[in-house]
C-alpha positions in Angstrom: 6.9 47.8 23.9 4.8 48.8 20.8 1.9 46.6 20.0 -1.6 45.7 21.0 -2.6 45.1 24.7 -5.5 43.7 26.6 -6.7 46.5 28.8 -9.5 47.4 31.1 -10.9 51.0 30.9 -12.8 52.6 33.7 -15.3 55.4 32.7 -17.3 57.1 35.5 -16.6 54.2 37.9 -17.7 51.4 35.4 -15.1 49.0 34.0 -15.1 48.0 30.3 -13.0 45.4 28.5 -10.8 47.1 25.9 -7.9 46.7 23.5 -5.2 49.3 23.4 -2.8 49.9 20.5 0.5 51.6 21.2 1.6 51.8 17.6 2.8 54.1 14.8 -0.4 53.1 12.8 1.4 51.2 10.1 -1.8 50.4 8.1 -2.4 54.1 7.4 1.3 54.9 7.1 1.2 56.9 10.3 4.1 58.9 11.7 5.0 58.9 15.4 3.4 56.7 18.0 -0.2 56.9 19.3 -2.0 55.2 22.1 -5.6 54.3 21.0 -8.1 52.3 23.0 -11.2 50.5 21.7 -13.7 50.1 24.5 -16.1 47.2 24.0 -19.7 48.0 25.0 -19.2 51.7 25.5 -20.9 54.4 23.5 -20.5 58.0 24.2 -18.2 61.0 24.2 -15.1 60.8 26.3 -13.6 64.2 25.4 -12.8 66.2 28.6 -13.5 63.2 30.8 -11.0 61.3 33.0 -10.7 57.7 32.2 -8.3 55.0 33.5 -6.8 52.4 31.3 -5.2 49.4 33.0 -2.8 47.4 30.9 -3.1 43.6 31.6 -1.2 41.7 28.9 0.5 42.0 25.6 -1.4 40.5 22.6 0.9 41.0 19.6 3.3 43.4 17.9 2.0 46.1 15.6 1.6 45.1 12.0 0.4 46.5 8.7 -3.0 45.2 7.5 -4.0 45.1 3.8 -7.2 47.0 4.5 -9.0 49.1 7.1 -11.6 46.3 7.3 -8.9 43.9 8.4 -7.7 46.4 10.9 -11.2 46.9 12.3 -11.8 43.2 12.5 -8.5 42.8 14.5 -9.4 45.6 16.8 -12.8 44.1 17.6 -11.4 40.6 18.1 -8.7 42.0 20.4 -11.4 43.7 22.5 -13.3 40.4 22.6 -10.2 38.7 23.9 -9.9 41.4 26.5 -13.4 40.7 27.6 -12.7 36.9 27.9 -9.4 37.6 29.8 -11.1 40.0 32.3 -14.0 37.6 32.9 -11.4 34.8 33.6 -9.6 37.1 36.1 -12.9 37.8 37.8 -13.7 34.1 38.1 -10.3 33.5 39.5 -10.7 36.3 42.1 -14.1 34.9 43.1 -12.5 31.4 43.5 -9.8 32.8 45.7 -12.4 34.7 47.7 -14.5 31.6 48.2 -11.5 29.4 49.1 -10.4 32.0 51.7 -13.9 32.6 53.1 -14.3 30.7 56.4 -10.8 29.3 56.3 -9.2 32.1 58.2 -10.4 33.6 61.4 -8.3 36.8 61.5 -7.8 39.9 59.5 -4.7 40.2 57.3 -3.2 40.0 53.9 -2.4 36.9 51.9 0.2 37.0 49.1 -1.0 35.4 46.0 1.0 34.1 43.1 -0.1 37.1 41.1 1.3 39.5 43.7 -2.2 40.8 44.6 -3.2 41.2 48.2 -6.6 39.9 49.4 -8.0 41.4 52.5 -9.3 38.7 54.8 -12.4 39.5 56.8 -13.6 37.2 59.6 -17.0 35.6 59.2 
């Protein structure tokens, strides 16, 4: 579905919050669809490098902005939302890990509401 997404981008093993637009670039009257990712906190050249972009959730549909400044502000605020979303996910994973720690004496998998598996390690 075209629009802007909360994503997490992995570069050389390090994860960064990001916002990815799958749009036809309506603000600049673009033609055809592009997939562009803004990586919060990353500086460098990614040409000829392998990166992984994980899509987490849909933010909003593509829209035309009145100026490139407004577009830039939206891109930055979307990346900040991605950072907050990913930090919340990490806190939830830590909470699940803490709740499971010591409550199970075997090794196995537990099915969570988010359909993720957590490996249980005896303590």
